[in-house]
MINU-505716 format. One record per residue: residue number from 1; residue in three letters; x, y, z of N, C-alpha, C in turn. Coordinates in Angstrom, 1 decimal, padded with zeros to 4 digits, m for minus. Layout:
N
+-----+------+--------+--------+--------+--------+--------+--------+--------+--------+--------+
|  nr | rest |    nc1 |    nc2 |    nc3 |   cac1 |   cac2 |   cac3 |    cc1 |    cc2 |    cc3 |
+-----+------+--------+--------+--------+--------+--------+--------+--------+--------+--------+
| NUM |  Ala |      X |      Y |      Z |      X |      Y |      Z |      X |      Y |      Z |
...
+-----+------+--------+--------+--------+--------+--------+--------+--------+--------+--------+
END
This chain:
108
+-----+------+--------+--------+--------+--------+--------+--------+--------+--------+--------+
|  nr | rest |    nc1 |    nc2 |    nc3 |   cac1 |   cac2 |   cac3 |    cc1 |    cc2 |    cc3 |
+-----+------+--------+--------+--------+--------+--------+--------+--------+--------+--------+
|   1 |  Met |  016.2 | m010.9 | m022.5 |  015.7 | m011.0 | m021.3 |  016.7 | m011.3 | m020.5 |
|   2 |  Gln |  015.9 | m011.7 | m019.3 |  017.0 | m011.5 | m018.3 |  017.2 | m013.7 | m018.4 |
|   3 |  Thr |  018.0 | m014.1 | m017.3 |  018.0 | m015.5 | m017.6 |  018.6 | m015.3 | m015.9 |
|   4 |  Pro |  018.3 | m016.5 | m015.5 |  018.1 | m017.2 | m014.8 |  019.2 | m016.9 | m013.7 |
|   5 |  Asn |  019.8 | m016.5 | m012.4 |  020.8 | m016.8 | m011.7 |  021.3 | m018.4 | m011.3 |
|   6 |  Glu |  022.7 | m018.4 | m011.8 |  023.0 | m019.6 | m012.4 |  023.3 | m020.3 | m010.8 |
|   7 |  Ile |  024.2 | m019.4 | m010.2 |  024.7 | m019.9 | m008.5 |  022.7 | m020.7 | m008.2 |
|   8 |  Ile |  021.7 | m019.4 | m008.1 |  020.7 | m020.0 | m007.2 |  020.2 | m020.6 | m008.0 |
|   9 |  His |  019.8 | m021.4 | m009.3 |  019.3 | m021.9 | m010.3 |  018.9 | m023.1 | m009.8 |
|  10 |  Gln |  020.5 | m023.7 | m009.2 |  020.5 | m025.1 | m009.1 |  019.4 | m026.0 | m008.3 |
|  11 |  Pro |  018.9 | m026.9 | m007.8 |  017.1 | m027.4 | m007.8 |  017.9 | m027.4 | m005.8 |
|  12 |  Val |  019.4 | m027.9 | m005.7 |  019.9 | m028.0 | m003.9 |  019.5 | m026.5 | m003.8 |
|  13 |  Arg |  020.6 | m025.7 | m004.3 |  020.5 | m024.7 | m003.7 |  019.2 | m023.4 | m003.4 |
|  14 |  Leu |  018.4 | m023.4 | m004.4 |  017.2 | m022.5 | m004.4 |  016.3 | m022.8 | m003.5 |
|  15 |  Lys |  016.2 | m024.5 | m002.8 |  016.0 | m024.8 | m002.3 |  016.5 | m024.0 | m000.7 |
|  16 |  Ile |  017.5 | m024.3 | m000.6 |  018.7 | m023.3 |  000.5 |  017.9 | m022.3 |  000.5 |
|  17 |  Met |  017.6 | m021.8 | m000.2 |  017.4 | m019.8 | m000.6 |  016.1 | m019.7 |  000.2 |
|  18 |  Ala |  015.1 | m020.6 | m000.6 |  014.2 | m020.6 | m000.6 |  014.1 | m020.3 |  001.3 |
|  19 |  Ala |  014.3 | m021.9 |  001.5 |  014.8 | m021.6 |  002.9 |  014.7 | m020.3 |  003.9 |
|  20 |  Leu |  015.6 | m020.7 |  003.6 |  016.3 | m019.6 |  004.3 |  016.0 | m017.9 |  004.1 |
|  21 |  Asn |  015.5 | m017.4 |  003.2 |  014.9 | m016.5 |  002.5 |  013.2 | m016.7 |  003.8 |
|  22 |  Thr |  012.7 | m018.0 |  004.1 |  011.5 | m017.5 |  004.8 |  012.2 | m017.2 |  006.3 |
|  23 |  Met |  013.1 | m016.9 |  007.1 |  014.1 | m016.8 |  007.9 |  013.6 | m015.2 |  008.3 |
|  24 |  Pro |  013.5 | m014.3 |  009.2 |  013.7 | m013.2 |  009.4 |  014.9 | m012.4 |  009.3 |
|  25 |  Thr |  015.5 | m011.4 |  009.1 |  016.5 | m010.8 |  008.5 |  017.6 | m011.1 |  010.0 |
|  26 |  Gly |  018.9 | m012.0 |  009.6 |  019.8 | m011.9 |  010.4 |  019.5 | m013.0 |  011.4 |
|  27 |  Gln |  018.5 | m013.5 |  011.2 |  018.2 | m015.4 |  012.1 |  019.2 | m016.5 |  011.6 |
|  28 |  Trp |  020.1 | m017.2 |  012.0 |  020.1 | m017.9 |  011.6 |  019.3 | m019.8 |  011.8 |
|  29 |  Leu |  020.1 | m020.7 |  011.3 |  018.8 | m021.7 |  011.4 |  020.5 | m022.6 |  011.4 |
|  30 |  Glu |  020.1 | m023.8 |  012.1 |  021.3 | m025.3 |  012.1 |  020.8 | m026.3 |  011.2 |
|  31 |  Phe |  021.7 | m026.0 |  011.0 |  022.4 | m027.2 |  009.9 |  021.8 | m028.7 |  009.2 |
|  32 |  Val |  021.3 | m029.2 |  010.8 |  021.0 | m030.4 |  011.4 |  019.2 | m030.0 |  010.3 |
|  33 |  Ala |  018.4 | m028.2 |  011.2 |  017.0 | m028.0 |  010.7 |  016.4 | m028.2 |  008.6 |
|  34 |  Leu |  017.9 | m027.4 |  008.2 |  018.4 | m026.9 |  007.1 |  018.6 | m028.7 |  006.1 |
|  35 |  Lys |  019.0 | m029.1 |  006.5 |  019.3 | m030.5 |  005.9 |  017.7 | m031.5 |  006.0 |
|  36 |  Ala |  017.1 | m031.4 |  006.9 |  015.5 | m031.9 |  006.9 |  014.7 | m030.9 |  005.9 |
|  37 |  Ile |  015.1 | m029.6 |  005.1 |  014.6 | m029.5 |  005.1 |  014.3 | m029.6 |  003.2 |
|  38 |  Val |  015.8 | m029.4 |  003.8 |  016.5 | m029.2 |  001.8 |  016.3 | m031.0 |  001.3 |
|  39 |  Lys |  016.5 | m031.7 |  002.3 |  016.7 | m033.4 |  002.5 |  017.3 | m034.0 |  001.2 |
|  40 |  Thr |  018.7 | m033.3 |  002.2 |  020.1 | m034.2 |  000.9 |  020.6 | m034.5 |  001.8 |
|  41 |  Thr |  022.2 | m035.0 |  002.3 |  023.3 | m035.6 |  002.8 |  023.9 | m034.4 |  003.4 |
|  42 |  Asp |  024.5 | m034.8 |  004.5 |  026.0 | m033.7 |  005.4 |  026.8 | m033.2 |  003.6 |
|  43 |  Gly |  027.0 | m034.0 |  003.0 |  028.2 | m033.6 |  002.1 |  027.9 | m032.9 |  001.0 |
|  44 |  Asn |  026.6 | m033.3 |  000.7 |  025.5 | m032.1 | m000.3 |  025.7 | m031.0 |  000.0 |
|  45 |  Leu |  024.8 | m030.6 |  001.0 |  024.6 | m030.1 |  002.1 |  025.5 | m028.8 |  001.9 |
|  46 |  Gly |  026.6 | m029.3 |  002.3 |  027.5 | m028.7 |  002.8 |  028.7 | m028.3 |  001.8 |
|  47 |  Ala |  028.7 | m029.0 |  000.5 |  029.1 | m028.4 | m000.8 |  028.4 | m027.3 | m001.0 |
|  48 |  His |  027.1 | m027.6 | m001.1 |  025.9 | m026.2 | m001.8 |  026.7 | m025.2 | m000.8 |
|  49 |  Leu |  025.8 | m024.9 |  000.2 |  026.5 | m023.7 |  000.9 |  027.6 | m022.9 |  001.1 |
|  50 |  Ser |  028.7 | m024.0 |  000.8 |  030.2 | m023.3 |  000.4 |  029.9 | m022.2 | m001.0 |
|  51 |  Thr |  029.1 | m023.2 | m001.9 |  029.1 | m022.2 | m003.4 |  028.4 | m021.3 | m002.7 |
|  52 |  Leu |  027.5 | m021.4 | m002.3 |  026.3 | m020.0 | m001.9 |  027.9 | m018.7 | m001.0 |
|  53 |  Glu |  028.4 | m019.4 |  000.1 |  029.0 | m018.5 |  000.8 |  030.3 | m018.1 | m000.5 |
|  54 |  Gly |  030.5 | m019.0 | m000.7 |  031.7 | m018.2 | m002.2 |  031.3 | m016.9 | m003.0 |
|  55 |  Ala |  029.5 | m016.7 | m003.0 |  028.8 | m016.2 | m003.5 |  028.6 | m015.1 | m003.1 |
|  56 |  Asp |  028.8 | m014.9 | m001.3 |  028.3 | m014.5 | m000.8 |  027.0 | m013.6 | m000.1 |
|  57 |  Tyr |  026.2 | m014.9 | m000.2 |  024.6 | m015.3 | m000.4 |  024.4 | m015.7 |  001.2 |
|  58 |  Val |  025.1 | m016.6 |  001.4 |  024.7 | m017.1 |  002.9 |  026.1 | m016.8 |  004.0 |
|  59 |  Arg |  026.1 | m016.4 |  005.1 |  026.9 | m017.0 |  005.8 |  027.1 | m018.4 |  007.0 |
|  60 |  Val |  028.1 | m018.7 |  007.3 |  028.2 | m019.7 |  007.9 |  028.5 | m019.7 |  009.4 |
|  61 |  Lys |  028.1 | m020.2 |  010.0 |  028.8 | m019.8 |  011.6 |  028.7 | m020.9 |  011.9 |
|  62 |  Lys |  030.3 | m021.5 |  012.7 |  030.6 | m023.1 |  013.5 |  031.2 | m022.2 |  014.9 |
|  63 |  Asp |  030.8 | m023.6 |  015.8 |  031.0 | m022.7 |  017.3 |  030.3 | m024.6 |  017.8 |
|  64 |  Phe |  030.7 | m024.6 |  019.5 |  030.7 | m025.2 |  020.1 |  029.0 | m025.3 |  020.9 |
|  65 |  Val |  028.4 | m026.4 |  021.1 |  027.3 | m026.1 |  022.2 |  028.0 | m027.3 |  023.2 |
|  66 |  Gly |  028.4 | m026.7 |  024.3 |  029.4 | m027.3 |  025.3 |  030.7 | m028.4 |  024.5 |
|  67 |  Lys |  030.3 | m029.8 |  024.2 |  031.5 | m030.2 |  023.3 |  030.9 | m030.0 |  022.3 |
|  68 |  Lys |  029.5 | m030.1 |  021.5 |  028.8 | m030.7 |  020.4 |  029.4 | m029.0 |  019.6 |
|  69 |  Pro |  030.4 | m029.7 |  018.4 |  030.3 | m028.5 |  017.8 |  028.7 | m028.9 |  016.6 |
|  70 |  Arg |  028.7 | m026.9 |  016.3 |  027.0 | m027.1 |  016.0 |  027.0 | m025.4 |  014.1 |
|  71 |  Thr |  026.8 | m026.6 |  013.8 |  026.9 | m025.0 |  012.4 |  025.4 | m024.3 |  012.3 |
|  72 |  Arg |  025.3 | m023.0 |  011.9 |  024.3 | m022.4 |  011.5 |  024.5 | m022.0 |  010.4 |
|  73 |  Val |  023.5 | m021.1 |  009.8 |  023.6 | m020.6 |  008.3 |  022.2 | m019.1 |  009.0 |
|  74 |  Cys |  022.5 | m018.5 |  007.6 |  022.1 | m017.2 |  007.8 |  022.0 | m016.6 |  006.5 |
|  75 |  Leu |  021.1 | m016.0 |  005.8 |  021.2 | m016.0 |  004.7 |  021.3 | m013.8 |  004.8 |
|  76 |  Ser |  022.7 | m013.6 |  004.1 |  023.4 | m012.5 |  003.6 |  022.7 | m011.1 |  002.8 |
|  77 |  Gly |  023.0 | m010.3 |  002.9 |  022.1 | m009.1 |  002.4 |  021.8 | m009.1 |  001.1 |
|  78 |  Arg |  022.8 | m009.8 |  000.9 |  023.6 | m009.8 | m000.9 |  022.8 | m011.2 | m001.3 |
|  79 |  Gly |  022.5 | m012.2 | m000.3 |  022.0 | m013.0 | m001.1 |  020.3 | m013.0 | m000.8 |
|  80 |  Arg |  019.6 | m012.3 |  000.6 |  018.3 | m011.8 | m000.2 |  017.6 | m010.9 | m001.5 |
|  81 |  Thr |  018.5 | m010.0 | m001.6 |  018.9 | m009.5 | m003.0 |  018.5 | m010.4 | m004.3 |
|  82 |  Ala |  020.0 | m011.2 | m003.9 |  020.3 | m012.4 | m005.0 |  018.9 | m012.7 | m005.5 |
|  83 |  Phe |  017.9 | m013.5 | m003.9 |  017.4 | m013.8 | m004.6 |  015.3 | m013.1 | m005.0 |
|  84 |  Ala |  015.5 | m012.0 | m004.3 |  014.1 | m011.7 | m004.6 |  014.6 | m011.0 | m006.3 |
|  85 |  Asn |  015.8 | m011.1 | m006.9 |  015.9 | m010.7 | m008.3 |  015.8 | m011.9 | m009.3 |
|  86 |  Tyr |  015.9 | m013.3 | m008.4 |  015.5 | m014.1 | m008.6 |  014.4 | m014.8 | m009.0 |
|  87 |  Val |  013.6 | m014.2 | m007.9 |  012.4 | m014.7 | m008.7 |  011.8 | m013.4 | m009.5 |
|  88 |  Thr |  012.5 | m012.6 | m009.3 |  011.8 | m011.1 | m009.8 |  011.6 | m011.8 | m012.1 |
|  89 |  Cys |  012.9 | m012.8 | m011.3 |  012.9 | m013.4 | m013.0 |  012.3 | m013.9 | m013.4 |
|  90 |  Leu |  012.0 | m014.9 | m012.6 |  011.4 | m015.6 | m012.9 |  010.0 | m015.3 | m013.5 |
|  91 |  His |  009.0 | m014.9 | m012.6 |  008.2 | m014.5 | m012.9 |  008.1 | m013.1 | m014.3 |
|  92 |  Ser |  009.5 | m012.7 | m014.6 |  008.8 | m012.4 | m016.0 |  009.5 | m012.7 | m016.9 |
|  93 |  Leu |  010.3 | m014.0 | m016.8 |  010.1 | m015.0 | m017.7 |  008.4 | m015.8 | m018.5 |
|  94 |  Leu |  008.1 | m016.1 | m016.4 |  006.5 | m016.5 | m017.1 |  005.8 | m015.7 | m017.2 |
|  95 |  Asn |  005.4 | m014.5 | m016.9 |  004.9 | m013.3 | m018.3 |  005.1 | m013.8 | m019.4 |
|  96 |  Val |  006.6 | m013.5 | m019.7 |  006.5 | m014.0 | m021.1 |  006.2 | m014.6 | m021.9 |
|  97 |  Ser |  006.0 | m016.1 | m020.9 |  005.2 | m017.7 | m021.7 |  004.2 | m017.2 | m021.6 |
|  98 |  Glu |  003.2 | m016.7 | m021.1 |  002.8 | m016.5 | m020.8 |  001.3 | m015.6 | m022.5 |
|  99 |  Leu |  002.3 | m014.2 | m022.6 |  001.7 | m013.6 | m023.5 |  002.5 | m014.5 | m024.9 |
| 100 |  Asp |  002.8 | m015.3 | m025.0 |  003.9 | m015.9 | m026.2 |  002.1 | m017.3 | m026.8 |
| 101 |  Ser |  002.0 | m017.7 | m025.4 |  000.9 | m018.7 | m025.3 | m000.3 | m018.4 | m025.5 |
| 102 |  Leu | m000.5 | m016.9 | m025.6 | m001.6 | m016.2 | m026.4 | m001.4 | m015.5 | m027.6 |
| 103 |  Asp | m000.4 | m015.3 | m028.0 | m000.4 | m015.0 | m029.3 | m000.3 | m015.9 | m030.6 |
| 104 |  Glu | m000.3 | m017.3 | m029.8 | m000.2 | m018.0 | m030.5 | m001.2 | m018.6 | m030.8 |
| 105 |  Ser | m002.2 | m018.8 | m029.7 | m003.2 | m019.3 | m030.1 | m004.4 | m018.2 | m030.0 |
| 106 |  Gly | m004.0 | m016.8 | m029.7 | m004.7 | m016.2 | m031.5 | m006.2 | m014.9 | m029.7 |
| 107 |  Ser | m006.0 | m015.9 | m028.6 | m006.9 | m014.8 | m028.0 | m005.8 | m014.2 | m026.9 |
| 108 |  Gln | m006.6 | m013.8 | m026.8 | m006.0 | m011.9 | m025.1 | m006.7 | m012.9 | m023.5 |
+-----+------+--------+--------+--------+--------+--------+--------+--------+--------+--------+
END
């Protein structure tokens, strides 16, 4: 039986991946907006993004708008595939759990 992807399975990283997965391919989300969605601190979000970036699941782009720094995040192709596989794994686990429940109760 498959086990969920350890990198994605952590709750904050799962929220990050789910939020970015709703974006069209190649579209960037600003750090500030992602922070509001995930409801975490700058440092915590930055640490989790570093983990996801290290796994090549996200791309992080830093630039300036005028004199103000801007950080944006985008789900990579590898990240999109990893998230889809993660969701499939969870569905499989849930289906097995449902079957086990039915077997234990004697119902079909």
